[in-house]
C-alpha positions in Angstrom: 2.8 3.2 2.6 6.3 3.9 1.3 4.9 6.6 -1.0 4.7 9.1 1.8 5.7 9.7 5.4 3.6 9.0 8.4 2.4 12.6 8.7 0.7 12.3 5.3 -1.0 9.0 6.2 -2.0 10.4 9.6 -3.6 13.4 7.8 -5.6 11.2 5.5 -6.7 9.1 8.5 -7.8 12.3 10.4 -9.6 13.9 7.5 -11.0 11.1 5.4 -13.2 8.1 5.9 -11.1 5.0 5.4 -12.6 1.9 3.8 -10.3 -0.9 4.9 -9.5 -2.2 8.4 -5.9 -2.4 7.3 -5.8 1.3 6.7 -7.7 2.1 9.8 -4.9 0.3 11.7 -1.9 1.6 9.8 -2.7 5.2 8.7 -3.1 6.7 12.1 0.1 5.3 13.6 2.8 7.7 14.6 6.1 7.4 12.7 7.9 5.2 15.2 5.1 2.8 15.5 4.4 2.8 11.7 8.0 1.8 10.9 7.7 -1.2 13.2 4.2 -2.2 11.9 5.5 -1.9 8.3 8.5 -4.1 9.1 6.2 -6.8 10.5 3.8 -6.4 7.5 6.7 -6.6 5.0 7.9 -9.8 6.6 4.4 -11.3 6.5 4.0 -10.3 2.9 7.4 -11.6 2.0 6.4 -15.0 3.4 3.1 -14.9 1.6 4.4 -13.8 -1.8 7.8 -15.4 -1.7 9.5 -12.1 -2.7 10.9 -9.2 -0.7 10.5 -7.0 -3.8 6.8 -7.9 -4.3 6.2 -7.3 -0.6 7.8 -3.9 -0.7 5.8 -3.0 -3.9 2.5 -4.1 -2.2 3.2 -1.8 0.7 4.2 1.1 -1.6 1.4 0.8 -4.0 -1.4 -1.1 -2.2 -2.6 1.8 0.0 -3.1 4.0 -3.1 -5.5 1.3 -4.5 -7.2 0.1 -1.4 -7.9 3.6 -0.1 -8.1 5.3 -3.5 -11.2 7.3 -2.5 -9.6 8.7 0.6 -6.4 9.5 -1.2 -8.3 11.3 -4.0 -10.4 13.2 -1.5 -7.3 14.3 0.4 -6.2 16.1 -2.7 -2.5 15.5 -2.2 -0.9 16.1 -5.6 2.1 13.7 -5.0 -0.1 10.7 -4.2 -2.0 9.2 -7.1 -5.3 7.5 -6.3 -5.3 4.3 -8.4 -8.5 3.2 -10.1 -7.9 -0.6 -10.5 -5.6 -3.5 -10.0 -4.1 -3.2 -13.5 -3.2 0.4 -12.9 -1.4 -0.8 -9.7 0.4 -3.4 -11.7 1.6 -0.8 -14.3 2.8 1.4 -11.5 4.7 -1.5 -9.9 6.3 -2.4 -13.2 7.6 1.2 -13.4 9.1 0.8 -9.9 10.8 -2.6 -10.5 10.7 -5.1 -13.4 8.8 -8.2 -12.5 8.5 -11.6 -14.1 5.1 -13.2 -14.7 5.1 -15.1 -11.4 5.9 -11.9 -9.5 3.2 -10.0 -11.4 0.7 -12.7 -10.5 1.7 -12.6 -6.9 1.5 -8.8 -6.8 -1.9 -8.8 -8.6 -3.2 -11.3 -6.1 -2.0 -9.2 -3.1 -3.7 -6.1 -4.6 -7.0 -8.0 -4.8 -6.7 -9.4 -1.3 -6.1 -6.5 1.0 -3.5 -7.6 3.5 -4.4 -7.9 7.2 -2.0 -7.0 10.0 
């Protein structure tokens, strides 16, 4: 969700069919509520993954994978729709170097869509 501002996610929620309950909850939130929801989700993911960095990467890259069809259909040039978990891992590695344990934790989080 850190790839774009709330207005972009709101637009996707309004114009596209979302596949995950996570996105159905998060994408429509107005900016002030989205910031609070993301802070709570980042804390939960930090506890789950053991890494603030991995948690932030999950929230930045995860929606691009979990809702790849909606992102692609929205046709927003600045948001890539990711095809698979390995593509998400590669994108995460470009954002921040990860050791093998962090990569494994990130990969697992990409497979298991987070719940709020």
